Structure formats: C-alpha cells, structure tokens
N, C-alpha and C positions, 0 to 999 in steps of 0.2 A: 504494499499499499505504500502512498506519493507519502503519507504522512500523520499526524494524529490531530483531533479538534476534543479540546477539552469542553466537557457539558456539566458547569458550577454546580451544584444539586447535594441535598444532601441525602437522597435518593433518588433512584433512577424513577425507578418507579413508571406508572405510561409513557408517560410524556418523554425519558428515557429513551424508553426503548422503538419506541413509535422514533425516533432520530439517528437512532445506533444505525436500524433501519434501513433512515435514509443517506444516512453522511458512506453508506456501506458502498451505497450505489455511486459511488462519487469517487471510491477510492482512497474513504480515509474511514481508519480508525475513529471508534467514542474512546475516550474514557473523561470517567465520572469522577467528581472531586470536589469535596466539602470546598470553601474559600476558608474555611475557622481549621483546617489542617493547612494551611497556605502561609509563610508567612516571609517576610523579610531577611535581606542577608546582603547583614551594609559592613564589611569588614575594611580589611585593606584590595579587598577587590575590587570589581564596579559589582554600583550597584545593583542588587541583583534577587529579584520575587523567587523563590524554590515553588515548585508546584512538587509535589506525591509523583515518583515514575518522570519526570525532566530535572537531573542531573545534569544534563551536557548539554541542551539545545529547550529551549522554549518550547511549545507547540505553533499547529502553526495557526493556529485563532481558540479564541475562546468563548464558548455561547455560552450565556448567564442564563439559567434557568430558576433558578432558586438563590436567597439572602437568607440565611436561615435568623430566625428572629434570635437576639442579645442583651446586651446592653448596648449600652450609646457609644464606651468606646468601644463594643467589638463591632458594631455593625457601623465604625467609621472607621477602625484597622481593614474592616474587610472590606470596602468601599474603594479606600485607600490603595488595597492591594490591586485594584479593579485600574484605580489611574494613570501606578504607576505600571502595569503590563504594558499600558497601551501611552505609554512616556520610550518605555522600551521599543515597541515598535510589536507590541503582541497584536491583532486583531481580536477586538475585543467587543464581542454584540453578544447586547448591546452596552453600551461603553457605560463606567459610572457616571458621566457625568449625565446621560440619558433617564438613567431608574432616577439620581436624583430630583434633578426640572420634571416627572413624574411621581416619585414616591409621596411628593410634599401638592397636595394638587389646588395650595392658591398658588404657587408657582406657576400647576401647570395653567389655570385658568388666567393668569397673568400674559402666559406667552400666548395662550390663544387670540386675549382681548388684542395685543400690541402686533401682531399679523393678520386681523383681521376679520378671525375665526367664530359668529357668530356660537354665543355662548350663552346659558341661562346666566342672571345679574347674581351678583357672585361678592361674601362680605368677607373677611377672614382678620379676626384681631386678639388682643388676649387680653383685651379691658371686658370686662364683663356689662358693664352700662353701653357701651357702647355696643357691645352683640345684641341685648335688652331694646335699644333706638330702632336699629335697623327691625328688629323681630314687632317691633310696636309701628310700627311706618310703615311693613310689609302687608300683616294683619288688617290698617285703616285703611290699605288701601285695593283688602279683597285679595291676596294675595296669604298662604299657608308658607312657612321658608322649613327646607331641611335641613337641620344640625349632620354634620358630617365628624367622621372623626380625621384628623390633620390628614393621618396616615394610616391606611384603613385597605380591605380590598371585600368581592365577599359580595356584598349590603352588612357588614356587620359593624352593627355599633350608630346607624341612622336610625335618627327620628324627627318624625315632621311636625314641624311645632301652627300649631293656631293658634285663634283668636282668647288671651285670656292663659296662653301657657305662659313658659316662663322658659329662659334661656338651660338646658341641662347646668349644673355643679360644674367648677374648672377641673376638677378630680375624676371626672369622668369623659371628659373630652381634654386631657393632659396641657391642659390651661390655655387652649388655643380652641378659639370660639368658629367653626368654617362654615357662613347660611350663604344656603342657597336656595333660591326661590324658588317651590315646588311650583314644578309640573300634571300636570291630570293629563295624563295621555289617552282615561279612562276608563273610571271610576266598572268596578268588576273584575270576579276571581278572569279569567281569560285575556279581557278591556284591555289592563293596563297594561301597556310596550314599550318597550325601546328595540334598538341596536345596538348589535355590538362585529364593527369592520376588523379584520383582521388585515392587516398595513406590514410587506415584507422587503423592501429594496425598492422603498417606491412606489410600489404597486397593489391597489386592493386585491386580496391573493379569496380570499373569501367570505360572507356574509349572512349573517343569520336575525329575523326578527322572534326578539322574547318573549312570551305572551306568562308575565308573573302572579303568582299567589294573590299575590298583593302590590300594591303600588311598587315594593323591592326588588324589581325583575331581575336580578341577577341566578344565575343555574344555581350557584350552592344556596340558591334559598326555595326552589322550588320550579321555577322555569319551566314552562314548554316552550321548547326551540319548534323555528321552524326556516326552510332556507330562503333565504332572498338575494336580490342581486347586487351586489360591489361597484358598480357602475356607474355614473352617470355623477350628479349630484353630491350622495351618499358617499359614493368611494374614493371621490374629488377632496369631499368635506374631508374625512378620516387618512387622507393622505399627507393634508395639508397638515393638519392636527401631529400625527408622528412625525414630518418634518420641526413641528416647532416647537418640538420640545429634543428635536436631534436623537432622533431612535432609528434603530435600523429598523427591524419589526419592533409592534405596538397592537396590541386591540387598542378600539377604538369605541365607545358610548356614544353613538347620536337619540337624538329625541326629536316630534318634532316642536315649536313653538304656535302660541294662539292662531297664525298666518298661516299656517300647514310647510312651514321653514323647516330644513334639515340645523339642530345646534351640535354640535357636539358638547354632552358633558364632564367625558375623565378618555384621561387616555391612561392606559395601563403596559409599564415595558417591560412586562414581565410576565406577560398574556398564559393562563392555559389556554388549551384548547379542546378538551379533550370533546363539550355541549359543541361546540362547534362541527369535530369532527363528525357527527352523527347526523348531520344533514349536510355536507360538505359534498362536491363534487369533487375535488379536490385535493389530492395528499397533504396536509397543513404543513408537515414536520419533513415530507420530500422538496416543499416551496424556499421554506427553510433554510436547509440545507443546499437547495439551489442556488439560492439568493448568497447564500455565503461559497459557496464552490466555482459559484462562473464569475460573479459581482465582486466580494472580501477580495478570494484567491486565485482568480487567476485561472481556475484551471478548466482546460476546452472545452466543450458545447456550451449548446444553446441552455440559458437558464429557462425553465418551461412555467417561467413566471410570464416571460413576453412570447412563447412557443402558439 
C-alpha cells in the first residue's frame, strides 16, 4: 500500500470500519489512534508530534473522527497536537482551526453572518441580565427562544423558552448563554423537520430530511430520516457554511425561515453519518476517502464526488 491514514478516534466503531474499507480502495492503510495517546517530543531534536506506530515518519494524513472528552487542559492539548501536525506539513482533515470554529456555536454563527450566509437571529453572553433581556424582547415580539449549550451536539441540553420563562442557571450552561430564535417548522410528531447536508471537498455529497418526534430533530433524539436532494440552494448554502468555518468536510443543518428560504442553523466539523447513510445513494465514507486521496493526497484517479 502507498501509505497510511490515521483515523483519530477513541473507538473505531461503525464509522471507522466504513473508512477503513474506503481507504483500502485507494491503496491506503488505516490506523486507529486516540489523540490522548499522542504526545509532543520537544527535546534537542526537531519538534515532533509522536503518534503510536509512526516513530520514523508521519502518516500520509490524519482524519479526525472524534476528540474524546476531558479537562479543559486535555482538550486544549489534543487540539494543539492537531495544530502542530498541520504546522509540520501533515494534512489534517478537519484541522484544529475548523474544529474550534465549529464546536463554538457563537463563533460559527458569527462566521456565517460575516459571510452573508442566512441564519437565525442569535445572541451569546456571559451576563444573565443580558440573556434575560434578549428573552424578554423576543417573547414580547411573539418569538420563543432556544437555549443551547455553547459546546454540544446531538440535540442534548436544548431548552425552548417562551413568555414567562427564565433563562437556565449559569451552572447548567457552563456560564455562557447561547440563545437562538425558535423557528417552528410545523408543530406535531413528524411535522417538525430540518435538513442535514454532508459536505466534502467543497461539494454537497448527500442530504436528508429529518422529521422529529419533537421540535428537536436530531437522529440521536429519534428523528425519522428521508432522502433529500443536496443540489440547488440547499447544497449551495451548506457548501458556503463549511467554507466559512474552514472545514474539509462537515454536517450542515438547515431549516426554512418564515418566508420559505433556507437558513443555516449549525455546522458540525466532526459529523456522524450513519443515519444519513441509511437513505443516501452514495457511499459516504467512500466519498470522504476519495476527497482525501484525490484532492488532498493527489493519488491518481478521479474523485467520485465529481463523477
């Protein structure tokens, strides 16, 4: 085989096995490594990021599948390792900057707004009185507000706040209130809905419509999925959103606003795709492997994303 791609994950699982088969199709080995098992070698030799199994030479590329939870210092150290790998010339997919930009919902929304990408009205603050002011102003205008953890995924920790409600206590949201105007996409089981588009290499690879059991439409929260066409405005906005955070690949969540136009809600730079794969006609792991092999590593052959 030509070389090896390291998949950074604490457990290979379904996604890892899918990637392993896909990389093999490009004559690339797959090694599974946890970021917590990597370290800095900063002695009298040149600066080095030590990866188990790669004592003599770095891998061809690093695919970040997960960054396990830890203390602030541990997570910072793991992201620093990814930063350093890029500085040393190893392609990192997605790199630390993209992950940092997208894991912080406030920064993601800022970047979307900066690039003129439509999104929902959003506020973030460390001051409870400012958060309450937003809530009171929005509800007085007939809008509910959604409180989200600044760092979070899979629909966990979301709260819908209406007139007369108070914002969550500081310890419940780690001291930062991230508030977004609630958009009711159609009250009722199976009527609440949004879209997820998987973007890779600047192309919309696959898309699904998610129909929620509640207004929280994540697959992890029981949403039913249907195939959707990733072309047109839906795909264009998803690609622009991934570009705004600097992501090689991303799961972009969208919904329609009151006028029927698509708006971007979130960008996930370490997305799962098992739910999407159930309805997608393309092999998603194959598309991701093709993007790395052909666009990043310049291995011969056409990318399946452009076939």
